[in-house]
N, C-alpha and C positions, 0 to 999 in steps of 0.2 A: 522427658524424652527429647532427643535431639530433633531439630527440624531438618530432615534429610532432603527434602524436595529442592531447596535452592542449591545445595551441594551437588545433587545429581544434575541439575540444570547446568551448573558450571562445568561439571565433568563432561556432559554431552556437548557443550560448546567447544571445549578443548578437543574432544574427539573428532568433531566435525571440521574443525579449523586446520588440523594437521594436514600437510600435503598428502601423506599416505593415509587414506581414509581409515577411521576407527583406530587411530593410535594417538596417545597423548603427546602433547608438545614436550620437547625436552628442555631441561634447565640449561643445557649448554647453549641453546639458541639465544639466551639473554646475556651471554658473556660479551664484554666489551674489552678490547685490548687496552692495557695501560699505556701502550706506546703511541696511541693515536693522539692527535692534537687536542690539548685540553681546552682550547678556546672554542672548539666546535660545539654546536648545540647538540646535546646528547640525543641520540635517536630514541624517540619514545617507543614504548612497547607497542607492537602492532595490535595486540589484543590486550590492552591495559586493564580491561575490566575482568579478566580471568585470573583466578587464583590457581596457578599451575601446581603448586605443592599440594593443595587440597585435591585437585583433580587426580594427581598421582596417587594420593592416599585412597581415594575412591576406586581408582583402577586396580590397585593392589587388593582392596577389599572385594571387589567384584570378581577378581580372578580366583578367590578362595571359595566362592559360592558353588553350589551344585549346578550342573549344566542347564536345567530348565530355568532356574532363577537368573542365571547369567544371561541367557538368551532373552528372557522377558525384559530385563533391564536394558540390554543393548538395543533391542528392537524398539522398545517404547521411547527411550530417551534419545539415543544416538541416531537411529534411522527414522524415528518419528512414525513408526508403523501403527496402523489402526489395530484395534483389539482382534478383529477378524483375521488379519494378516498374522498376528502373533499366534493365534490359535491354530491356523492352518500350518504354519511353519513348525510348530511343536508337534502337530500330528504327523507331518511328513518325516520328522526326525524320530518318530516312534515314541514320543513322550506323551505324558498324560494330557487329557483334554479337560478343560475346566469350564465351568459355566459363568462364574462371576469374575470378570477381568479385574475389577477394582479390588476385590478381596485377594486375588493372586498377587497383584501389585503391592498391596499392603504387606502381604506375607514376605515378598521379596525385600521390601524396605526393612522389615524387622530382621531378616537374615543378614542384610548388609550392615545394619547397626551393630548386630552381634559380631560380625566379622571385623568391623572397624575397631572394636574394643580389644582385639587380639594384639599381642606384641608383634614386633617386626619379625622375630625369629619364628613364631608360630605361623605367621602369614607366609613366610618363605617356605617353611616345611610343607604347609598345605598346598601351596602352588607347585612345589617340586613333586610332591606325590601325585597331584593331578596330571602334571606333564608326563611323568613316567607311565602312568596308566594310559594316557593317550598314545604315547609312543609305542607301548607294548601292544595295544589293540590295533594300531595302524600297521605294524610289522606283521602281526598275525594274519591280517586280512589280505596281505600281499602274497 
């Protein structure tokens, strides 16, 4: 089994570091123009200890998860919310209530590992389907 905890910690660091909160850093931010002076010292990455590609893969995997799982992972890792806060947020959104937070977190880890094993096309299709469903329900409520 893959050790998902360090990858999720890396993803959360990237999400917290982006200027727009809860968005991954872009790969374009690492681009350096070939026209600049070659004798200059290259600008080190601001967040050199982060693996942006892996954070992007985790973000794509999280986007394919069911809403409660996605919310649990984002609140626990990115926002660093306590388990009571996660429970109350899920309850406010009309989602299930759970007793054992660690069991739910482990279940979310397993769902994410399964989502990371999907191909890029499968991930895109799941994300597209979820976005259509969200857009349809938001237009129906208006």
